[in-house]
N, C-alpha and C positions, 0 to 999 in steps of 0.2 A: 502494500500498500505506498504510494506519496504522497507526505504531507507539500503543500504548496506555501512557500513562504513570500510575503511582495514588501519589498523595501522600497518604500517613496523618497528618490532623492531628485533634485531640482524640480524637472519637467517630466520627468519617465518614471514608468515604474517597471522594479526588476524583480522577475519572476526565478525565485531557485527553487527548484523539486530535489526533496530530501525524500529517497527513501528509508523510510525508518530509521534507525538507528545509522546517524549522521556520521560520514568521513570525518566532517569538518568541524572544528572544536570552534568553543564559543569565540577565541578570539579569531578566528577565522574568518568567523560571520561577521563579528566587527569590522576586520579587515576590510570584506567585499564592501560594508557598506560607506566604510571612511575614503575608496577609491573610485564609488561609481558617482562620478559626476560628470556635467556635460562639460563638454574641453570648447572654453571659452576662444583659445587662442591654439589652436593645435602646432604642435611645435615639426617642422620641418614638412607641411605639405605642400601640394602644388597651388596656388591661387586659383580659385574657383570663379569668382563673382569678382576679385579685383580689377584692377585695370593692366595686369599682367600681359605681356602678348603671348600670341601660343608659340611664338620663337623659344621662349624662357623655357617650356614646356619641354619644346623639340631637342632643346640644349640639356634638358635632366635625363630624357630619355636615352639621348647621344653619350651620354657620360658612361649608363649603365654596359655602354657595349667594349670590351676589351680589345677591338679593333683600332681603337679609336689612338690606343696608346702607344707611341711610337717603341720598336724593342731596344734600341739604345739606350731612353732615358729608363724603359722600365729594367733594365738589367740593372743600372746604376741605382735606382732608388730602392730595388729589392733586396740588392747587396744592404745598403741603409736600413732597410726596413725590418729584415729577417733578423737583426740583434737584437730589435726592441721585441721582438715576436717572433721568438725560436719554435723550432718546431717542437710539438708537442713528443715528438717519436724519440727524437733525438736529449729530449729533456727530462725523459719520463722517471727515470732516479729521481731527479729534483722534485718533481710531481708527488710520485710516491713517498716519500719522506717526508713532503709538507701535508699529506693526506695521513700521514700514519697514527693509527689511534682516533681518527676522528669518523664521521656516521656520513658516508660518500652519497650522495643522491645526485644523478644522473639525467639531465636534460638535453634531449635530441631534437634538431630542426628534421626535418626529413629531406625536402626536394635538396637534392646539391650537399646533402651529408649524408645520409642512409643510401639514396637512390641518386644515378648520375642525372645532371639536366639533360631533358630530351624535348627535340620540337613540340612533340604531340603531350602535354600535359597527364592525358589519361592512359598514356603508356608508361608513366615514373614507375616501371617496376623495382624494388628491391631485388636484390639476389638473393638464392636461399641461403649463400654462404652468409652475409648479411645477416640476417634473419636468424640463423641461429648463432650466431655472435651476439645479436640482441637479446634474444633470449637468455643466453648463459651470462649476461651481463646484469641481468634483470632477477636470479636468483641470488645474487649476494649484493646487489643497490637497488633501492626504488628508482625505477625509472620510468620518465615520461617523455613522449613525442607531446612538441609545441611545435605547430603549422600552422601557417594563414588559409591550406585548406580546408575543407567540410573536415568534420570530426570523423564522420562516417567512412569518409572516402579513404582517411589516411589509415583507419583501421583497416578497412579491404584490402589496403596495400600492404600494411604491414601485418596483421592476422594473428596477436599475442595477446591473448584476455589476461595476461598479468599485468600490462602496462598501465600507468595513465597515460590519456589521450587529452590534448588540448588545444583543438582545431579551432578557426577563424581568428589568428590571429592572438586564442588564448580565451575569447568570446563564448567559448563551448569544453568545460571539461568535466569529466568522468573518469573514476575512478577505474581499479578493476572491479570486472563483474559480479567475482565471488566475496572482493572487499581485499582489507591491504593484508600482508602476513606481517606487512611491516610495524601495526599500529592497532594494538587489543581492541578487539569489540566493532572494527570499521567495517563497511558496509560500501557498497556503491552509492555512489551521489552526482545528481547531475546541476551543476553551475552555468547557467546563462544570463550573465548581466544585460543582456543587448536584446532580449525576446522582443521589446516593443518594435523592434527595429526590421523583423522579421517581412512585414506586409510591405513595406519600404524598399528594402533591400531586393525581397523577390518583384516586385514591379520595375526596381531600376534594371534588373538584369533582365527582364524580359523587351523592355523596351532598348538597350543595348545590342543584345540580339540583333535586334530590328535595325535601328541605325548604322549600326559597323558590317553590316552581310556586303554593302556594296565595296570594303577594303578587304581585296585578297589576301589570305594569310594570317586574318585577326581572327582569335577565339575570345570568347567570352562565356567563364567559369562562375558557377553558382554556387558559392561557400556557405552556404545558409546566412549567417549572421556578417557578410561582406562578400564582395564578388571579386573578381579578376578580370583585367581585358590584357589578353597576353600579344606581344608585338614581337616576338621572337622571332616567326615566319613571315612579317611586314616587311616590304620591299622599304627601303630607308627613306626613298622620295617620299613613301605616303603615310609616314611618321606624321607629319603635319597636319595631316588629314583625317586621321583617328583620333589627334588630339584634339580637334576642332570637334568632331565626332561625339566624343566623351565630355567636353567641356558644355555643351550645348545642352543633355542631358541632365548633367550636374547642377545646373544655375537653377533648375525647379524644386533642387533639395538641399534646402539649407543645412538639415540634420546630418547631413552624408558629406564626409571628406575622401579628399584624394592622397594618398601617398604613393611612393613607386619602390618595387624591387627587380628583381633583376631581369629586364626586358620584361615587365609586366607592370601594369596601373593597379593600383589597388583602390575599391571604394569600399570605406569603413563609415560606421555610425561616429558620431561626435560626440565620445564619452571619454574618457583618462585611462581606459582601459588597452594593454599591449602586452606580450611576449614576457617582458617584466615583470608585469601585476599579474600573470597567471604565474610565472616562477614562485613569487612572494607568496602567493595564497596558497600554491602547493604545498609549500614549506611548513606555512603555518597550518595548515591541513594534516599536514603528518605529525604535529606538534613540536613542531623544531622553532620556533617563533622567537623563542630568547634561549635559544640551545646556543652557547659557546665553540661548541666541537661539532658544529654541523659542518659539512664542506662539498657546498654544490659544484655541479660542474656542466655548464652550457655548453654545446657543440652547432653552432650553427654558421650557415655561408651566406646570407642575404641581410640587407640594411634593417631588417624589421628585428633581424635579434639583434642589433646592437643595445635596444633596450635592455634584454637580458643581462648583455655583457655589462652595461652600464650599473644596473641593480649589484652586481656581485662586486665589481668594483668600490660601489660606494657603500656595502655592507663590510667590506673586508673580509671575508669569507670566498672561499672558493676562487674560481677563474674561470672565465671564459676562452673557447679554443674556436679559432675563424679560418672556415675550409675558404681555401684562396689560393689561387698560383698569383696572383695579381697584391701588389702592395694596396692595401686601402687605408682610409683614415677609419682606426676601431677602437674599441673599449677592452677588447679582448687581449690576453695578455701572452697567449700562445696562437702557434698556426698548425695547419695540415692544409694540403695542397689537394687533396681529392680524397672520394668516396673510400678509393680502396685503403686511405691512409686512413682513417677514420675507423674502416673495419680494425686495422692493424692494430691501434690504439686501443679499441675496444676488447680486445682481443689480451692483447698486454695486460691490462687492468682487471679482468675479470681473472686469467690464469694467476696472478698476483696473490688476489682476494682467495682463491681457492688453495693455493699452497701456503699463504696466510693460516687460513682456516686449519686446515691439517696439520698444520705444525703446533695450531694452538691445543687442537683435540690430542693428539700425542704428547704433550705438556701437560696437559689436564690427567691424562690415565696414569703418566709417570707421578705426578703427585699424588693420584689415587693408590697406587701401588706401596709408594716408599709411606704415605699415610697408614696405611693395613698392616706394612709390614712392622710400623714402628707400633701400633697397639697392639699385636701380636707378641713383640718384643718386652712390652708393660705387661703387659697380664704375665707372663712368666717370671 
């Protein structure tokens, strides 16, 4: 049975569906209430109703394309950048030492992190090897997938019921279907802080489908609480036309904002909720609100993951890993070049924990034997 809790914040109603005994602590529910507000001045958004020219949009779209960076400048910048954002694989011993004795919690983006970036977003499948790696990881650490995709779509790609899933840039969060083994008494939960916007987002999706059909290669994706306009397969000469189409539609929806990812325009509700807020909410939900020995690790490749990287820097706990072959401005501490390196890192992390658990088990058994032997001596 599901209880509906309505939180009235600013001008909108937030519905959080909590099945029976909630996974979320009281502190986490208070956190939800404190974060959900209408964003008056969204940061790093593309101007929809202002006087900025379409050229500004196109310049931003062009900036997301690596083909516009000269190889000589890239090589020079990368050598300097890698000093400040070293490979997480090369620095694994340092990472291991920093996390020793702490509660590691894993947060993973999907596209470009667990799966390769592909032309058709509906075919962004993760490999069996990656799935097995993530499954092994979740045996030892609470693990969440945090994606801009619709939560159901990400789940269908990953197909691991023991994970946490935060879809629509964290606006659709669900815990493991059988509850969490990392928190006693925890059961599945559904948190959807932007539920009021569902009809509006769906309406915009259908409108964008219609107006962009004249632009070859454009693909509009409904991600439930947000929608995406992919231009990866659009001829660059048509980018200005596509930008104008999107802008014309969004002018009619002042409660929606536009941001940009890797060759994708993202249309989202104007609430202060992002992947960083989702990360904090999940940590609260797991009971790590004021835990000094929690060690969150967030791995992602997109601009939208920067919200989570920033949260970790501000908390002074754990770290972010940016997946990128190119130098980028980032709040992440380390880097990995591609999903294959992500898989290698996750495997090393899971193997290290497995061996650590095995050593602890042997040590405990040895101590029990010593205690038993000492008891027998004392008896005689």
